[in-house]
C-alpha positions in Angstrom: 0.0 0.3 -0.2 1.9 3.6 -1.4 1.5 5.8 1.4 -2.1 7.4 1.2 -3.4 4.8 -0.7 -6.9 3.5 0.2 -8.9 0.8 -0.1 -11.8 0.2 -2.3 -15.1 0.9 -1.2 -16.9 -1.7 -3.0 -14.7 -4.0 -0.8 -14.8 -2.5 2.3 -18.1 -0.1 2.4 -20.4 -2.9 3.6 -18.2 -4.0 6.5 -18.3 -0.3 7.6 -21.6 -0.2 7.5 -22.3 -2.8 9.6 -20.2 -1.4 11.9 -21.2 2.3 11.6 -24.9 0.9 12.2 -24.0 -1.4 15.1 -22.3 1.8 17.1 -24.9 3.8 16.2 -27.8 1.7 17.3 -25.9 1.3 20.5 -25.2 4.8 21.0 -29.0 5.7 20.6 -30.2 2.9 23.0 -27.2 4.1 25.9 -27.6 8.1 25.2 -31.6 6.9 25.5 -31.8 5.6 29.2 -28.5 7.5 30.2 -30.5 10.9 30.6 -33.9 12.3 31.0 -32.6 15.7 29.5 -32.2 16.6 26.1 -32.3 12.6 25.1 -32.7 14.0 21.3 -30.2 16.7 21.0 -27.7 14.2 22.3 -28.7 11.3 20.2 -28.5 13.5 17.6 -24.6 15.1 17.9 -23.4 11.6 19.2 -24.6 9.8 16.2 -22.5 11.6 14.5 -19.3 9.7 15.2 -20.6 6.6 14.4 -22.1 7.8 11.4 -18.6 9.2 10.4 -17.1 5.7 10.4 -19.2 4.1 7.4 -16.1 6.4 5.4 -13.1 5.4 7.7 -11.1 3.9 4.7 -12.5 6.0 1.8 -12.8 9.0 3.3 -10.4 9.0 6.6 -10.1 12.7 7.4 -13.9 13.2 6.7 -14.7 10.3 9.4 -12.2 11.6 11.9 -13.8 15.3 11.3 -17.3 13.8 11.7 -15.8 11.9 15.4 -14.2 14.9 16.1 -17.4 17.1 15.6 -19.7 14.9 17.9 -17.3 14.4 21.0 -16.9 18.3 21.3 -20.1 19.4 20.2 -22.1 17.1 22.8 -19.4 18.2 25.2 -20.0 21.5 24.7 -24.2 21.6 24.3 -24.7 19.8 26.6 -22.6 17.6 28.8 -19.2 15.6 28.1 -20.1 11.8 26.7 -19.7 8.8 28.7 -21.2 6.2 25.9 -19.2 3.4 25.5 -20.2 3.2 21.6 -18.8 6.6 21.4 -15.4 5.4 23.0 -14.6 2.6 20.9 -15.9 4.8 17.5 -12.8 7.3 19.1 -10.5 4.4 18.9 -11.4 3.4 15.7 -11.4 6.7 14.1 -8.0 7.0 15.6 -6.7 4.0 14.3 -8.5 4.6 10.8 -7.1 7.5 9.8 -3.1 6.5 10.8 -3.9 3.5 8.7 -5.9 5.2 5.9 -5.2 8.6 4.9 -2.3 10.3 3.6 0.1 11.2 6.4 -0.1 15.4 6.2 -4.1 14.2 6.4 -3.5 11.3 9.1 -1.5 13.7 11.3 -3.9 16.8 11.5 -7.2 14.6 11.7 -5.2 12.6 15.1 -4.6 16.5 16.1 -8.1 17.2 15.4 -9.3 14.1 17.7 -6.6 15.3 20.3 -8.6 18.4 20.8 -11.8 17.0 20.9 -10.8 14.7 23.7 -8.9 17.7 25.5 -12.2 19.5 25.4 -14.3 17.0 26.6 -12.4 16.5 29.6 -11.9 20.2 30.3 -15.6 21.0 30.4 -16.8 18.0 31.8 -16.6 19.0 36.1 -16.3 15.5 37.4 -13.1 14.7 35.1 -9.9 16.1 35.9 -7.4 18.2 33.1 -4.7 15.4 34.7 -6.5 12.7 32.6 -5.4 14.0 29.8 -2.3 12.6 28.7 -3.0 9.0 29.7 -6.3 9.2 27.9 -4.9 10.9 24.7 -2.3 8.0 25.2 -5.1 4.8 25.7 -7.6 6.5 23.0 -5.2 8.2 20.8 -2.2 7.3 20.8 -2.1 3.4 21.2 -4.9 2.7 18.1 -2.9 5.2 16.2 0.4 3.9 16.4 -1.2 0.4 15.2 -2.7 2.0 12.7 0.5 3.4 11.6 2.3 0.0 11.8 -0.7 -1.7 10.0 -0.1 0.7 6.7 3.9 0.3 6.9 2.8 -3.1 6.8 0.3 -3.0 3.8 2.8 -0.9 2.1 5.6 -3.8 2.4 3.3 -6.5 1.5 2.8 -4.0 -1.9 6.0 -3.8 -2.4 6.6 -7.3 -2.1 3.8 -8.2 -4.3 5.1 -5.8 -7.1 8.4 -7.0 -6.7 6.9 -10.6 -7.0 4.9 -9.6 -10.3 8.0 -7.7 -11.4 10.0 -11.3 -11.1 7.0 -12.7 -13.0 7.4 -11.0 -15.8 11.2 -11.5 -15.6 10.8 -15.1 -15.7 8.3 -15.2 -18.4 10.4 -12.6 -20.9 13.3 -15.5 -19.8 11.3 -17.8 -20.7 9.9 -16.4 -24.2 13.2 -15.5 -24.8 15.3 -18.9 -24.4 12.0 -20.4 -26.1 12.7 -18.2 -29.6 16.7 -18.7 -29.2 16.1 -22.8 -29.2 13.7 -22.3 -31.8 16.3 -19.9 -34.0 18.8 -23.0 -33.2 16.3 -25.4 -34.1 15.2 -23.9 -37.6 18.8 -23.1 -38.4 20.3 -27.1 -37.9 17.1 -28.5 -39.6 16.2 -26.0 -42.5 20.4 -26.0 -43.3 20.0 -29.9 -43.0 16.9 -30.4 -44.9 17.7 -28.3 -47.6 20.9 -29.8 -48.5 19.0 -33.5 -48.4 16.4 -31.8 -50.5 18.8 -30.3 -52.8 21.2 -34.3 -53.0 17.6 -36.3 -53.5 16.8 -34.2 -56.7 20.6 -34.8 -58.1 20.3 -38.2 -57.5 16.9 -38.7 -58.5 18.3 -37.4 -62.2 21.4 -39.0 -62.1 19.7 -42.5 -61.2 19.6 -43.5 -64.4 22.7 -41.9 -66.9 25.0 -41.3 -64.1 24.7 -44.1 -61.3 28.4 -43.3 -59.4 26.6 -39.7 -58.9 23.7 -40.5 -57.5 25.3 -43.2 -54.6 27.5 -40.1 -53.9 24.7 -38.0 -54.0 22.9 -40.6 -50.9 26.1 -40.5 -49.1 26.3 -37.4 -49.2 22.4 -37.4 -47.9 23.7 -39.3 -45.2 26.5 -37.3 -44.2 24.2 -34.5 -43.4 21.8 -36.6 -42.0 24.2 -38.0 -39.0 25.6 -34.3 -38.8 22.0 -32.8 -38.3 21.4 -35.8 -35.6 24.8 -35.3 -34.0 24.2 -30.9 -33.4 20.7 -32.0 -32.4 21.9 -34.4 -30.2 24.3 -32.1 -28.4 21.8 -29.7 -28.5 19.0 -31.4 -26.2 22.0 -32.8 -24.1 22.8 -28.9 -23.8 19.0 -28.3 -22.4 18.7 -31.2 -20.1 22.5 -30.9 -18.6 23.4 -27.1 -18.8 25.9 -27.5 -16.9 27.9 -30.4 -17.8 27.8 -29.9 -21.7 29.1 -27.8 -24.1 27.2 -26.0 -27.2 28.1 -27.5 -30.4 31.4 -26.1 -31.7 31.3 -22.9 -34.0 33.9 -21.7 -37.1 35.3 -24.8 -36.2 32.9 -26.5 -38.3 33.1 -23.9 -41.1 35.1 -25.9 -43.5 32.7 -29.2 -42.9 29.9 -27.1 -43.7 31.4 -25.7 -47.0 32.5 -29.2 -47.9 28.7 -30.0 -47.7 27.6 -27.3 -49.5 29.9 -28.3 -52.7 29.0 -31.8 -52.4 25.5 -30.6 -52.9 26.8 -28.5 -56.4 26.9 -25.2 -54.8 30.3 -23.2 -56.1 31.6 -21.7 -53.1 34.6 -20.0 -51.8 35.6 -19.3 -48.2 38.5 -16.2 -48.0 39.0 -15.8 -44.3 41.1 -12.9 -42.8 42.5 -12.2 -39.4 43.2 -14.5 -36.6 39.6 -15.9 -35.4 41.1 -16.6 -32.3 39.5 -14.7 -28.9 35.9 -15.0 -30.2 33.7 -15.7 -27.0 31.4 -18.6 -27.4 27.8 -16.6 -28.5 30.2 -15.0 -31.4 31.7 -17.7 -32.6 28.6 -19.4 -32.8 26.4 -16.9 -34.4 29.0 -16.5 -36.9 28.7 -20.6 -38.0 24.6 -19.9 -37.9 25.1 -16.6 -40.0 26.7 -18.4 -42.6 24.9 -21.4 -42.0 21.6 -19.4 -43.3 23.1 -17.9 -45.7 24.0 -21.1 -47.6 20.6 -22.3 -46.8 18.8 -18.8 -48.6 21.0 -19.5 -51.5 20.3 -22.7 -52.1 16.9 -22.4 -51.7 16.6 -19.0 -54.2 19.1 -19.6 -56.4 19.3 -22.0 -59.5 22.9 -22.9 -59.5 24.3 -20.9 -57.6 27.6 -19.3 -56.4 28.4 -18.4 -52.8 31.2 -16.4 -52.0 31.6 -16.4 -48.4 33.9 -13.7 -46.4 34.8 -13.4 -42.5 37.8 -10.7 -41.6 38.4 -9.8 -38.2 40.3 -7.4 -36.6 40.6 -6.7 -33.0 37.4 -4.9 -32.4 35.1 -7.0 -34.6 34.2 -10.0 -36.9 33.1 -9.1 -40.1 30.7 -11.3 -42.1 29.9 -11.0 -45.6 27.7 -14.0 -47.9 26.9 -13.2 -51.5 24.9 -15.2 -54.0 24.5 -15.2 -57.8 22.9 -17.5 -60.1 19.3 -17.0 -61.5 16.3 -16.6 -58.8 14.7 -19.4 -58.3 12.1 -20.5 -55.5 12.6 -24.2 -54.8 9.7 -26.6 -53.9 10.9 -26.6 -50.2 11.6 -23.1 -49.6 11.3 -21.5 -46.3 9.0 -19.7 -44.2 10.9 -16.3 -44.1 11.7 -16.6 -40.5 15.7 -17.5 -41.1 16.8 -13.8 -41.6 14.6 -12.8 -39.1 15.8 -15.1 -36.6 19.3 -14.4 -37.8 19.1 -10.5 -37.4 17.8 -11.1 -34.0 20.7 -12.7 -33.0 23.2 -10.6 -34.0 21.4 -7.5 -33.0 21.0 -9.4 -29.5 25.2 -9.5 -29.3 25.1 -6.0 -29.9 25.7 -6.3 -33.6 25.0 -4.8 -37.4 23.1 -6.5 -39.8 22.4 -6.0 -43.3 20.1 -8.4 -46.2 19.5 -7.3 -49.5 20.1 -7.5 -53.3 23.5 -7.4 -54.3 25.5 -4.4 -55.8 25.3 -6.1 -58.7 23.2 -9.1 -59.2 22.3 -12.1 -56.7 21.7 -11.1 -53.0 24.1 -10.5 -50.4 24.0 -11.0 -46.4 26.6 -8.3 -44.2 26.8 -8.6 -40.6 29.5 -7.6 -37.9 29.9 -9.3 -34.6 31.8 -7.3 -31.3 34.6 -10.1 -30.8 34.0 -10.2 -26.9 30.0 -9.8 -27.2 28.2 -12.4 -24.5 
């Protein structure tokens, strides 16, 4: 509960109405039985206090003002009140204004109630002003202290609830981010493997009757690609099951095998690497491999007899990657959903890099990225 936050009247009104009605009935009965002098006037004045308690949560300042007015007016106009119901109303009012009003309003309300109590004792000929301090301690300080403690507890609970809600949202975000990351990894592995298998299957089918040896090579390449994909999926699943004891699949160390697999599928691939690849963080190493893998996959899907040029340039601050594909545009029957480049862009940007993809300067398609070497 924030300082000054009040309860919702839809939840508290009926309880406060019941309390006010009970104390009102008790006040009327007790006043009527206690005196024969000015009984109607005393009932009218005394009734202000229990009526004010109806707003003790929603309008605590108004509530304490009505209780103070009832106490002071009855003391001055008739005589100092001694109804038990009114005394209970004072206790409830002191607690409520401390618990539910804004701090400044609470202090003003308590001061007003203290003045009314002091006035009531001062004008009572049967009482003594020496009783003012203990009366204020019992009927004002004690319930007000409980009210302030209640406010502080409510505020702490609200803070805790807010922290829990923030942690819940953070956990949901983390789960969603991890779900997307796993989806990107699975897409990259499966998409590339299936594309290579499809290309080799088409090539093998075309060569089956005229060049059996070429068909056998295509089938062998399908087997090798399938085994590599299964090994990578197994490593990924092991990482999900046992993150503390498993290693993520290596990154650019698999680049040569990736290029050879594409060449075996009939893709003309050139690989140029400048600078030293050492010092890359695992996240950058893995992202760089996925970048090249996705570039090759797109070339095989969307270009007929593609030529792919891969350039990796290392400098002291960043790794620069470029995949250029040339050849007639071709939409294969195993074309993707378009999520590959979107996932790749998200991966690169998450590491603080830059990403561009689009038609090449003269022809074909280019995918370009820069990755900071030490991103985690």
